[in-house]
N, CA, C and O of each residue as an XYZ file, in Angstrom:
808
protein
N       0.829     -1.195      0.000
C       0.000      0.000      0.000
C       0.870      1.254      0.000
O       1.887      1.303      0.691
N       0.482      2.248     -0.759
C       1.222      3.500     -0.782
C       0.771      4.384      0.372
O      -0.199      4.077      1.065
N       1.495      5.495      0.568
C       1.134      6.421      1.639
C      -0.206      7.094      1.371
O      -0.803      7.663      2.285
N      -0.690      7.037      0.120
C      -1.980      7.628     -0.220
C      -3.123      6.650     -0.005
O      -4.288      7.009     -0.177
N      -2.801      5.419      0.370
C      -3.821      4.397      0.505
C      -4.877      4.746      1.540
O      -4.634      5.530      2.457
N      -6.047      4.156      1.381
C      -7.173      4.398      2.285
C      -7.152      3.365      3.403
O      -6.988      2.171      3.153
N      -7.317      3.828      4.626
C      -7.343      2.952      5.803
C      -8.621      3.232      6.586
O      -8.959      4.385      6.853
N      -9.330      2.156      6.951
C     -10.543      2.272      7.767
C     -10.576      1.085      8.722
O     -10.280     -0.042      8.325
N     -10.932      1.330      9.970
C     -11.109      0.230     10.915
C     -12.228      0.553     11.890
O     -12.499      1.716     12.190
N     -12.879     -0.508     12.382
C     -13.991     -0.334     13.305
C     -14.082     -1.548     14.223
O     -13.793     -2.671     13.809
N     -14.483     -1.316     15.466
C     -14.753     -2.410     16.395
C     -16.204     -2.836     16.226
O     -17.120     -2.027     16.373
N     -16.403     -4.106     15.919
C     -17.739     -4.677     15.789
C     -17.941     -5.637     16.951
O     -17.207     -6.615     17.085
N     -18.920     -5.365     17.781
C     -19.160     -6.198     18.965
C     -19.962     -7.439     18.561
O     -21.137     -7.594     18.891
N     -19.267     -8.306     17.834
C     -19.854     -9.553     17.344
C     -18.737    -10.572     17.182
O     -17.561    -10.218     17.092
N     -19.123    -11.843     17.145
C     -18.149    -12.911     16.990
C     -17.462    -12.830     15.625
O     -18.037    -12.344     14.651
N     -16.239    -13.308     15.579
C     -15.460    -13.297     14.348
C     -16.184    -14.019     13.219
O     -16.172    -13.547     12.082
N     -16.816    -15.158     13.510
C     -17.514    -15.917     12.473
C     -18.656    -15.115     11.851
O     -18.929    -15.241     10.657
N     -19.318    -14.296     12.656
C     -20.427    -13.479     12.146
C     -19.906    -12.437     11.165
O     -20.459    -12.269     10.078
N     -18.842    -11.737     11.549
C     -18.269    -10.710     10.681
C     -17.721    -11.344      9.403
O     -17.875    -10.789      8.315
N     -17.094    -12.487      9.534
C     -16.550    -13.194      8.367
C     -17.662    -13.532      7.376
O     -17.513    -13.298      6.177
N     -18.765    -14.075      7.861
C     -19.858    -14.458      6.966
C     -20.452    -13.250      6.251
O     -20.694    -13.306      5.046
N     -20.689    -12.167      6.970
C     -21.322    -10.996      6.368
C     -20.428    -10.301      5.350
O     -20.915     -9.564      4.492
N     -19.127    -10.533      5.442
C     -18.200     -9.871      4.524
C     -17.702    -10.783      3.410
O     -17.343    -10.299      2.337
N     -17.674    -12.089      3.644
C     -17.138    -13.014      2.646
C     -18.205    -13.606      1.730
O     -17.885    -14.035      0.621
N     -19.441    -13.639      2.156
C     -20.532    -14.153      1.321
C     -20.862    -13.092      0.264
O     -21.284    -11.987      0.606
N     -20.671    -13.428     -1.020
C     -20.841    -12.424     -2.076
C     -22.292    -11.993     -2.249
O     -22.554    -10.969     -2.880
N     -23.239    -12.749     -1.703
C     -24.634    -12.320     -1.759
C     -24.956    -11.324     -0.646
O     -25.933    -10.582     -0.741
N     -24.139    -11.305      0.410
C     -24.360    -10.401      1.536
C     -23.508     -9.141      1.448
O     -23.948     -8.065      1.854
N     -22.303     -9.268      0.925
C     -21.367     -8.147      0.877
C     -21.959     -6.893      0.224
O     -21.872     -5.818      0.818
N     -22.559     -6.982     -0.976
C     -23.073     -5.751     -1.604
C     -24.234     -5.117     -0.850
O     -24.571     -3.960     -1.102
N     -24.844     -5.843      0.059
C     -25.988     -5.291      0.784
C     -25.567     -4.200      1.759
O     -26.348     -3.290      2.039
N     -24.339     -4.275      2.283
C     -23.903     -3.261      3.248
C     -22.846     -2.315      2.690
O     -22.608     -1.252      3.264
N     -22.206     -2.685      1.575
C     -21.069     -1.925      1.056
C     -21.502     -1.026     -0.101
O     -21.870     -1.517     -1.168
N     -21.459      0.286      0.112
C     -21.866      1.246     -0.915
C     -21.050      1.134     -2.194
O     -21.504      1.570     -3.252
N     -19.872      0.565     -2.119
C     -18.981      0.547     -3.273
C     -19.385     -0.478     -4.324
O     -18.873     -0.452     -5.443
N     -20.299     -1.380     -3.974
C     -20.704     -2.437     -4.900
C     -22.227     -2.533     -4.962
O     -22.914     -2.419     -3.947
N     -22.737     -2.746     -6.179
C     -24.155     -3.066     -6.344
C     -24.366     -4.566     -6.442
O     -25.395     -5.082     -6.007
N     -23.384     -5.275     -7.017
C     -23.451     -6.730     -7.087
C     -22.054     -7.292     -7.265
O     -21.163     -6.629     -7.796
N     -21.874     -8.537     -6.809
C     -20.622     -9.276     -6.978
C     -20.993    -10.680     -7.444
O     -21.774    -11.373     -6.792
N     -20.429    -11.091     -8.572
C     -20.775    -12.381     -9.174
C     -19.526    -13.250     -9.316
O     -18.636    -12.906    -10.094
N     -19.432    -14.359     -8.593
C     -18.281    -15.256     -8.766
C     -18.254    -15.827    -10.183
O     -19.297    -16.169    -10.741
N     -17.054    -15.929    -10.762
C     -16.908    -16.440    -12.122
C     -16.226    -17.799    -12.164
O     -16.694    -18.704    -12.855
N     -15.124    -17.953    -11.433
C     -14.399    -19.218    -11.443
C     -13.464    -19.285    -10.245
O     -13.074    -18.258     -9.690
N     -13.112    -20.493     -9.857
C     -12.141    -20.681     -8.790
C     -10.731    -20.507     -9.338
O     -10.463    -20.812    -10.500
N      -9.833    -20.015     -8.491
C      -8.437    -19.841     -8.875
C      -7.642    -21.085     -8.508
O      -7.945    -21.756     -7.521
N      -6.630    -21.387     -9.300
C      -5.842    -22.598     -9.061
C      -5.118    -22.544     -7.719
O      -4.905    -23.578     -7.086
N      -4.741    -21.346     -7.285
C      -4.027    -21.211     -6.025
C      -4.921    -20.932     -4.836
O      -4.434    -20.620     -3.750
N      -6.236    -21.043     -5.032
C      -7.185    -20.733     -3.970
C      -7.849    -19.394     -4.208
O      -7.250    -18.500     -4.806
N      -9.078    -19.246     -3.748
C      -9.825    -18.022     -3.980
C     -10.652    -18.119     -5.255
O     -10.872    -19.212     -5.777
N     -11.105    -16.983     -5.751
C     -11.981    -16.991     -6.915
C     -11.858    -15.685     -7.695
O     -11.409    -14.661     -7.179
N     -12.274    -15.762     -8.951
C     -12.371    -14.592     -9.811
C     -13.834    -14.153     -9.827
O     -14.734    -14.991     -9.767
N     -14.074    -12.845     -9.906
C     -15.446    -12.352     -9.839
C     -15.648    -11.150    -10.758
O     -14.694    -10.516    -11.207
N     -16.917    -10.858    -11.021
C     -17.311     -9.646    -11.732
C     -18.079     -8.763    -10.752
O     -18.942     -9.243    -10.017
N     -17.761     -7.473    -10.745
C     -18.495     -6.562     -9.873
C     -19.188     -5.489    -10.699
O     -18.774     -5.176    -11.815
N     -20.242     -4.936    -10.133
C     -20.981     -3.849    -10.768
C     -21.278     -2.778     -9.732
O     -21.510     -3.064     -8.558
N     -21.265     -1.533    -10.201
C     -21.702     -0.409     -9.365
C     -22.623      0.446    -10.213
O     -22.197      1.061    -11.191
N     -23.899      0.477     -9.825
C     -24.893      1.230    -10.580
C     -24.839      2.706    -10.204
O     -24.908      3.063     -9.028
N     -24.714      3.556    -11.215
C     -24.761      5.002    -11.054
C     -25.947      5.531    -11.853
O     -26.470      4.809    -12.702
N     -26.382      6.740    -11.618
C     -27.473      7.289    -12.431
C     -27.107      7.288    -13.912
O     -26.194      8.002    -14.326
N     -27.810      6.497    -14.703
C     -27.590      6.467    -16.140
C     -26.449      5.589    -16.615
O     -26.181      5.530    -17.815
N     -25.770      4.907    -15.706
C     -24.627      4.088    -16.127
C     -24.316      3.041    -15.068
O     -24.505      3.277    -13.874
N     -23.837      1.875    -15.516
C     -23.404      0.814    -14.607
C     -21.930      0.524    -14.870
O     -21.556      0.120    -15.972
N     -21.102      0.732    -13.860
C     -19.676      0.425    -13.961
C     -19.485     -1.073    -13.734
O     -20.039     -1.638    -12.791
N     -18.704     -1.710    -14.597
C     -18.396     -3.126    -14.444
C     -16.889     -3.321    -14.404
O     -16.132     -2.577    -15.026
N     -16.473     -4.330    -13.665
C     -15.067     -4.676    -13.604
C     -14.912     -6.107    -13.141
O     -15.897     -6.785    -12.846
N     -13.683     -6.563    -13.078
C     -13.400     -7.911    -12.608
C     -12.375     -7.847    -11.488
O     -11.668     -6.852    -11.325
N     -12.309     -8.927    -10.721
C     -11.365     -8.965     -9.622
C     -11.045    -10.385     -9.218
O     -11.653    -11.340     -9.702
N     -10.082    -10.510     -8.323
C      -9.748    -11.792     -7.716
C      -9.699    -11.605     -6.207
O      -9.361    -10.529     -5.713
N     -10.037    -12.658     -5.487
C     -10.067    -12.570     -4.030
C      -9.688    -13.913     -3.428
O      -9.982    -14.968     -3.989
N      -9.033    -13.855     -2.279
C      -8.676    -15.066     -1.552
C      -8.592    -14.726     -0.071
O      -8.234    -13.607      0.295
N      -8.921    -15.691      0.776
C      -8.922    -15.435      2.206
C      -8.159    -16.482      2.995
O      -7.969    -17.611      2.541
N      -7.726    -16.089      4.182
C      -7.077    -16.994      5.134
C      -7.972    -17.078      6.363
O      -8.023    -16.151      7.171
N      -8.670    -18.187      6.494
C      -9.625    -18.321      7.587
C      -8.976    -18.809      8.875
O      -9.483    -18.539      9.964
N      -7.870    -19.520      8.764
C      -7.195    -20.066      9.938
C      -5.750    -19.591      9.947
O      -4.941    -20.039      9.134
N      -5.420    -18.678     10.869
C      -4.055    -18.201     11.019
C      -3.564    -18.539     12.423
O      -4.367    -18.605     13.354
N      -2.260    -18.755     12.589
C      -1.731    -19.164     13.898
C      -2.055    -18.193     15.030
O      -2.211    -18.607     16.178
N      -2.157    -16.896     14.708
C      -2.407    -15.909     15.765
C      -3.892    -15.679     16.030
O      -4.251    -14.826     16.842
N      -4.764    -16.436     15.347
C      -6.197    -16.308     15.580
C      -6.881    -15.265     14.719
O      -8.108    -15.168     14.731
N      -6.113    -14.481     13.969
C      -6.709    -13.489     13.079
C      -7.056    -14.133     11.742
O      -6.676    -15.271     11.467
N      -7.778    -13.390     10.924
C      -8.079    -13.823      9.567
C      -7.778    -12.666      8.616
O      -7.779    -11.503      9.018
N      -7.523    -12.999      7.359
C      -7.266    -11.966      6.359
C      -7.954    -12.326      5.053
O      -8.279    -13.486      4.799
N      -8.164    -11.321      4.245
C      -8.726    -11.503      2.915
C      -8.068    -10.480      1.998
O      -7.902     -9.320      2.373
N      -7.692    -10.914      0.790
C      -7.008    -10.033     -0.156
C      -7.828     -9.888     -1.429
O      -8.612    -10.768     -1.786
N      -7.633     -8.764     -2.105
C      -8.441     -8.432     -3.273
C      -7.606     -7.674     -4.295
O      -6.814     -6.802     -3.937
N      -7.785     -8.011     -5.566
C      -7.284     -7.211     -6.681
C      -8.460     -6.938     -7.610
O      -9.336     -7.789     -7.764
N      -8.488     -5.769     -8.228
C      -9.598     -5.453     -9.118
C      -9.123     -4.563    -10.258
O      -8.093     -3.895    -10.159
N      -9.895     -4.567    -11.342
C      -9.584     -3.727    -12.487
C     -10.853     -3.488    -13.288
O     -11.841     -4.208    -13.138
N     -10.817     -2.478    -14.134
C     -11.940     -2.189    -15.020
C     -11.424     -1.478    -16.261
O     -10.417     -0.772    -16.213
N     -12.120     -1.671    -17.369
C     -11.809     -0.949    -18.602
C     -12.812      0.176    -18.840
O     -12.771      0.840    -19.876
N     -13.704      0.386    -17.889
C     -14.740      1.411    -18.010
C     -14.127      2.794    -17.796
O     -13.639      3.099    -16.708
N     -14.152      3.618    -18.822
C     -13.546      4.944    -18.730
C     -14.314      5.883    -17.810
O     -13.785      6.920    -17.410
N     -15.540      5.541    -17.471
C     -16.325      6.381    -16.572
C     -16.113      6.020    -15.103
O     -16.658      6.678    -14.217
N     -15.332      4.988    -14.845
C     -15.086      4.586    -13.459
C     -14.076      5.523    -12.804
O     -13.020      5.779    -13.383
N     -14.373      6.044    -11.608
C     -13.397      6.890    -10.913
C     -12.207      6.099    -10.384
O     -11.177      6.679    -10.042
N     -12.347      4.772    -10.318
C     -11.258      3.902     -9.883
C     -10.790      3.054    -11.054
O     -11.598      2.429    -11.741
N      -9.482      3.035    -11.277
C      -8.918      2.108    -12.241
C      -8.601      0.798    -11.540
O      -9.415      0.305    -10.759
N      -7.451      0.237    -11.801
C      -7.050     -0.977    -11.109
C      -6.620     -0.678     -9.686
O      -6.208      0.438     -9.370
N      -6.721     -1.693     -8.827
C      -6.313     -1.496     -7.443
C      -6.185     -2.806     -6.700
O      -6.416     -3.880     -7.256
N      -5.817     -2.705     -5.443
C      -5.684     -3.888     -4.601
C      -5.882     -3.479     -3.150
O      -5.727     -2.313     -2.789
N      -6.228     -4.463     -2.328
C      -6.441     -4.152     -0.923
C      -6.622     -5.407     -0.096
O      -6.476     -6.524     -0.593
N      -6.939     -5.212      1.163
C      -7.080     -6.347      2.073
C      -8.041     -6.004      3.201
O      -8.314     -4.839      3.490
N      -8.540     -7.055      3.823
C      -9.297     -6.963      5.068
C      -8.548     -7.763      6.124
O      -7.992     -8.823      5.836
N      -8.538     -7.249      7.344
C      -8.027     -7.988      8.497
C      -9.143     -8.126      9.524
O      -9.936     -7.206      9.730
N      -9.189     -9.275     10.154
C     -10.183     -9.563     11.186
C      -9.413     -9.902     12.461
O      -8.789    -10.959     12.555
N      -9.461     -9.006     13.431
C      -8.699     -9.190     14.663
C      -9.648     -9.418     15.839
O     -10.306     -8.476     16.281
N      -9.735    -10.645     16.354
C     -10.622    -10.906     17.493
C     -10.068    -10.276     18.769
O      -8.864    -10.324     19.024
N     -10.956     -9.688     19.565
C     -10.582     -9.089     20.840
C     -11.600     -9.518     21.893
O     -12.585    -10.190     21.587
N     -11.349     -9.121     23.131
C     -12.283     -9.444     24.210
C     -13.619     -8.744     24.023
O     -14.629     -9.176     24.579
N     -13.633     -7.665     23.244
C     -14.856     -6.883     23.050
C     -15.551     -7.148     21.723
O     -16.592     -6.553     21.440
N     -14.992     -8.026     20.911
C     -15.589     -8.290     19.609
C     -14.525     -8.487     18.552
O     -13.499     -9.119     18.803
N     -14.770     -7.946     17.369
C     -13.861     -8.107     16.237
C     -13.487     -6.741     15.680
O     -14.362     -5.950     15.328
N     -12.195     -6.463     15.600
C     -11.739     -5.244     14.934
C     -11.585     -5.573     13.453
O     -10.771     -6.412     13.068
N     -12.374     -4.903     12.642
C     -12.401     -5.136     11.198
C     -11.654     -3.988     10.527
O     -11.993     -2.820     10.715
N     -10.636     -4.331      9.743
C      -9.712     -3.336      9.188
C      -9.597     -3.522      7.681
O      -9.576     -4.650      7.188
N      -9.523     -2.422      6.959
C      -9.204     -2.492      5.538
C      -8.105     -1.508      5.195
O      -7.975     -0.450      5.810
N      -7.320     -1.878      4.203
C      -6.360     -0.976      3.588
C      -6.407     -1.230      2.095
O      -6.341     -2.384      1.671
N      -6.517     -0.190      1.287
C      -6.530     -0.399     -0.156
C      -6.061      0.854     -0.883
O      -6.077      1.961     -0.344
N      -5.647      0.639     -2.118
C      -5.196      1.736     -2.959
C      -5.581      1.416     -4.399
O      -5.892      0.271     -4.727
N      -5.559      2.425     -5.247
C      -6.010      2.244     -6.620
C      -5.387      3.307     -7.516
O      -4.869      4.318     -7.041
N      -5.449      3.060     -8.805
C      -5.038      4.042     -9.799
C      -6.231      4.934    -10.117
O      -7.285      4.417    -10.488
N      -6.109      6.246     -9.988
C      -7.256      7.125    -10.266
C      -7.734      6.988    -11.710
O      -6.936      6.968    -12.647
N      -9.043      6.896    -11.863
C      -9.614      6.794    -13.199
C      -9.910      8.138    -13.821
O     -10.041      8.242    -15.040
N     -10.018      9.179    -12.994
C     -10.364     10.509    -13.491
C      -9.224     11.509    -13.304
O      -9.449     12.719    -13.315
N      -8.013     11.009    -13.135
C      -6.869     11.897    -12.978
C      -6.508     12.105    -11.517
O      -7.370     12.042    -10.640
N      -5.237     12.351    -11.263
C      -4.743     12.442     -9.889
C      -5.197     13.711     -9.170
O      -5.380     13.697     -7.953
N      -5.379     14.794     -9.900
C      -5.766     16.046     -9.244
C      -7.168     15.931     -8.656
O      -7.372     16.217     -7.476
N      -8.136     15.513     -9.473
C      -9.502     15.364     -8.983
C      -9.578     14.292     -7.903
O     -10.345     14.413     -6.948
N      -8.780     13.246     -8.064
C      -8.767     12.188     -7.054
C      -8.299     12.729     -5.707
O      -8.906     12.443     -4.675
N      -7.223     13.507     -5.717
C      -6.673     14.042     -4.470
C      -7.600     15.069     -3.830
O      -7.715     15.130     -2.606
N      -8.257     15.872     -4.657
C      -9.106     16.936     -4.128
C     -10.450     16.426     -3.615
O     -10.985     16.957     -2.642
N     -11.000     15.390     -4.270
C     -12.367     14.990     -3.946
C     -12.580     13.487     -3.836
O     -13.056     12.997     -2.813
N     -12.229     12.757     -4.889
C     -12.677     11.374     -4.990
C     -12.109     10.470     -3.906
O     -12.835      9.641     -3.358
N     -10.829     10.613     -3.587
C     -10.237      9.739     -2.575
C     -10.895      9.973     -1.212
O     -11.094      9.028     -0.448
N     -11.226     11.207     -0.913
C     -11.918     11.500      0.342
C     -13.323     10.907      0.335
O     -13.783     10.368      1.341
N     -14.005     11.012     -0.813
C     -15.353     10.466     -0.921
C     -15.343      8.948     -0.789
O     -16.190      8.381     -0.097
N     -14.399      8.290     -1.442
C     -14.333      6.835     -1.380
C     -13.975      6.378      0.034
O     -14.492      5.368      0.511
N     -13.096      7.117      0.700
C     -12.792      6.805      2.092
C     -14.016      6.945      2.977
O     -14.254      6.118      3.858
N     -14.800      8.004      2.738
C     -16.033      8.198      3.513
C     -17.029      7.078      3.232
O     -17.638      6.547      4.161
N     -17.202      6.713      1.959
C     -18.125      5.630      1.605
C     -17.737      4.328      2.304
O     -18.596      3.589      2.783
N     -16.440      4.061      2.354
C     -15.961      2.844      3.010
C     -16.279      2.872      4.497
O     -16.776      1.889      5.046
N     -15.993      3.993      5.151
C     -16.236      4.105      6.587
C     -17.730      4.028      6.904
O     -18.128      3.351      7.852
N     -18.552      4.714      6.123
C     -20.005      4.665      6.351
C     -20.522      3.237      6.182
O     -21.365      2.777      6.952
N     -20.009      2.548      5.173
C     -20.413      1.160      4.934
C     -19.989      0.256      6.086
O     -20.735     -0.640      6.479
N     -18.799      0.485      6.629
C     -18.331     -0.323      7.755
C     -19.248     -0.151      8.961
O     -19.511     -1.113      9.683
N     -19.735      1.063      9.182
C     -20.631      1.253     10.328
C     -21.994      0.626     10.063
O     -22.636      0.135     10.991
N     -22.441      0.637      8.816
C     -23.691     -0.056      8.484
C     -23.529     -1.558      8.699
O     -24.452     -2.220      9.174
N     -22.364     -2.095      8.354
C     -22.066     -3.499      8.637
C     -22.083     -3.758     10.141
O     -22.641     -4.757     10.595
N     -21.474     -2.860     10.911
C     -21.440     -3.023     12.370
C     -22.852     -3.129     12.942
O     -23.124     -3.994     13.774
N     -23.736     -2.262     12.503
C     -25.110     -2.277     13.003
C     -25.778     -3.610     12.679
O     -26.477     -4.175     13.520
N     -25.568     -4.108     11.474
C     -26.158     -5.392     11.076
C     -25.637     -6.523     11.952
O     -26.414     -7.344     12.439
N     -24.322     -6.568     12.152
C     -23.717     -7.654     12.927
C     -24.108     -7.595     14.400
O     -24.305     -8.633     15.032
N     -24.220     -6.393     14.948
C     -24.487     -6.247     16.381
C     -25.964     -6.341     16.733
O     -26.315     -6.871     17.787
N     -26.833     -5.833     15.865
C     -28.250     -5.706     16.221
C     -29.190     -6.528     15.353
O     -30.335     -6.764     15.739
N     -28.726     -6.970     14.187
C     -29.594     -7.685     13.268
C     -30.409     -6.778     12.368
O     -31.140     -7.268     11.509
N     -30.302     -5.454     12.543
C     -31.015     -4.519     11.663
C     -30.345     -4.552     10.294
O     -29.152     -4.273     10.180
N     -31.101     -4.889      9.265
C     -30.519     -5.129      7.953
C     -30.118     -3.825      7.259
O     -30.705     -2.775      7.519
N     -29.120     -3.894      6.379
C     -28.609     -2.679      5.728
C     -29.662     -1.902      4.955
O     -29.597     -0.676      4.871
N     -30.634     -2.614      4.390
C     -31.667     -1.935      3.613
C     -32.501     -0.977      4.464
O     -33.153     -0.079      3.930
N     -32.483     -1.166      5.782
C     -33.179     -0.232      6.670
C     -32.423      1.080      6.821
O     -32.947      2.051      7.367
N     -31.162      1.099      6.324
C     -30.339      2.302      6.385
C     -29.862      2.665      4.981
O     -28.683      2.491      4.671
N     -30.760      3.169      4.121
C     -30.341      3.594      2.781
C     -29.413      4.799      2.878
O     -29.268      5.402      3.942
N     -28.795      5.138      1.770
C     -27.843      6.245      1.776
C     -28.483      7.536      2.274
O     -27.822      8.342      2.929
N     -29.745      7.736      1.975
C     -30.394      8.974      2.416
C     -30.504      9.075      3.932
O     -30.796     10.148      4.458
N     -30.274      7.963      4.644
C     -30.332      8.014      6.109
C     -29.209      8.868      6.690
O     -29.228      9.194      7.877
N     -28.230      9.234      5.857
C     -27.205     10.184      6.290
C     -27.860     11.468      6.801
O     -27.327     12.132      7.690
N     -29.017     11.810      6.234
C     -29.714     13.049      6.592
C     -30.673     12.878      7.766
O     -31.282     13.852      8.211
N     -30.814     11.662      8.268
C     -31.761     11.417      9.357
C     -31.125     11.795     10.699
O     -30.849     10.925     11.526
N     -30.902     13.047     10.904
C     -30.178     13.506     12.094
C     -30.944     13.233     13.379
O     -30.359     13.255     14.462
N     -32.240     12.976     13.277
C     -33.040     12.654     14.456
C     -32.888     11.187     14.866
O     -33.488     10.753     15.850
N     -32.086     10.422     14.113
C     -31.843      9.014     14.416
C     -30.374      8.840     14.804
O     -29.546      8.568     13.934
N     -30.033      8.987     16.071
C     -28.614      8.907     16.464
C     -27.988      7.543     16.218
O     -26.764      7.424     16.180
N     -28.813      6.510     16.051
C     -28.277      5.166     15.830
C     -27.979      4.897     14.357
O     -27.564      3.791     14.008
N     -28.181      5.884     13.490
C     -27.949      5.701     12.058
C     -26.460      5.448     11.791
O     -25.619      5.817     12.611
N     -26.127      4.824     10.655
C     -24.702      4.636     10.314
C     -23.988      5.974     10.186
O     -24.525      6.935      9.636
N     -22.767      6.012     10.706
C     -21.965      7.230     10.637
C     -20.508      6.873     10.383
O     -19.929      6.050     11.093
N     -19.924      7.489      9.377
C     -18.518      7.242      9.061
C     -17.608      7.640     10.213
O     -16.521      7.086     10.372
N     -18.053      8.602     11.018
C     -17.222      9.113     12.112
C     -16.952      8.070     13.190
O     -16.066      8.268     14.022
N     -17.691      6.970     13.197
C     -17.442      5.925     14.193
C     -16.217      5.081     13.848
O     -15.783      4.261     14.657
N     -15.666      5.273     12.669
C     -14.502      4.501     12.233
C     -13.212      5.287     12.439
O     -13.206      6.517     12.401
N     -12.133      4.565     12.656
C     -10.801      5.156     12.615
C     -10.382      5.259     11.160
O     -10.577      4.326     10.380
N      -9.808      6.394     10.801
C      -9.379      6.593      9.423
C      -7.864      6.636      9.300
O      -7.324      6.813      8.208
N      -7.183      6.473     10.427
C      -5.724      6.366     10.432
C      -5.381      5.113     11.222
O      -6.139      4.727     12.112
N      -4.258      4.467     10.920
C      -3.912      3.219     11.608
C      -3.707      3.416     13.104
O      -3.274      4.478     13.551
N      -4.026      2.374     13.870
C      -3.733      2.366     15.292
C      -2.234      2.521     15.500
O      -1.439      1.983     14.730
N      -1.848      3.250     16.530
C      -0.431      3.503     16.786
C       0.358      2.197     16.819
O      -0.047      1.218     17.446
N       1.479      2.212     16.136
C       2.335      1.033     16.104
C       2.066      0.120     14.929
O       2.837     -0.805     14.675
N       0.974      0.367     14.201
C       0.663     -0.467     13.047
C       1.127      0.233     11.780
O       0.806      1.400     11.557
N       1.877     -0.473     10.959
C       2.376      0.084      9.708
C       1.273      0.031      8.663
O       0.854     -1.062      8.282
N       0.780      1.189      8.181
C      -0.331      1.180      7.235
C       0.034      0.589      5.886
O      -0.851      0.257      5.098
N       1.341      0.451      5.603
C       1.765     -0.068      4.314
C       1.975     -1.582      4.332
O       2.348     -2.165      3.314
N       1.739     -2.223      5.478
C       1.961     -3.652      5.597
C       0.703     -4.415      5.201
O      -0.274     -4.451      5.949
N       0.734     -5.013      4.039
C      -0.383     -5.820      3.556
C      -0.098     -7.286      3.857
O       1.068     -7.666      3.965
N      -1.121     -8.115      3.995
C      -0.890     -9.541      4.249
C      -0.158    -10.195      3.086
O      -0.293     -9.776      1.937
N       0.618    -11.226      3.399
C       1.415    -11.904      2.376
C       0.554    -12.471      1.255
O       1.001    -12.559      0.112
N      -0.668    -12.851      1.575
C      -1.545    -13.453      0.575
C      -1.798    -12.511     -0.598
O      -2.062    -12.966     -1.711
N      -1.720    -11.202     -0.358
C      -1.965    -10.238     -1.429
C      -0.873    -10.296     -2.489
O      -1.147    -10.110     -3.675
N       0.361    -10.551     -2.068
C       1.484    -10.577     -3.010
C       1.386    -11.734     -3.996
O       1.901    -11.640     -5.111
N       0.734    -12.817     -3.602
C       0.657    -14.003     -4.460
C      -0.698    -14.155     -5.149
O      -0.905    -15.098     -5.912
N      -1.613    -13.238     -4.886
C      -2.946    -13.326     -5.481
C      -2.882    -13.060     -6.980
O      -2.206    -12.132     -7.424
N      -3.591    -13.879     -7.759
C      -3.601    -13.717     -9.212
C      -4.166    -12.362     -9.615
O      -4.986    -11.776     -8.910
N      -3.706    -11.879    -10.769
C      -4.256    -10.651    -11.329
C      -5.690    -10.902    -11.796
O      -6.034    -12.030    -12.150
N      -6.528     -9.866    -11.799
C      -7.928    -10.045    -12.245
C      -8.010    -10.504    -13.701
O      -9.107    -10.699    -14.226
């Protein structure tokens, strides 16, 4: 990960298996994550994991791309990781190719869910630095809090549409501000799991 990479983490007061299922099941993932409208598995990879097609519906246009993903469910230290690579040929996509990871760290209070990712700007580096990277970071953090609510309370993501950002009379609504946007002290934000280095290209 470069120094410009996006980092988001949140404590989810739920068992590790619950967080893993809600994030690894491709039928559940797009329900809480604003960055995806759908994820469709295409084929298994020879080294483990799978290739997939993703879509993000925008007004008047649907962005499509492909990616690869693989996870480590059993690690000696009790944590889990998942790695991702993605790309698109859609010129209207604000994100070009990229890569990232999820970490699942069990604690006495639940599961700390962490992501780090970076990408090639699709609309140029200036616009990306001024607006898009901040927006994508916010979308990720807001989505993580919507996931937290689902895992902790059972309230489904569809009960919190994007317009719920304006529901200021609902203090329990998803909020990006509940996430950390910088790494916890002592953690190197550029350290990606080893599985990412060996993951096949999309």
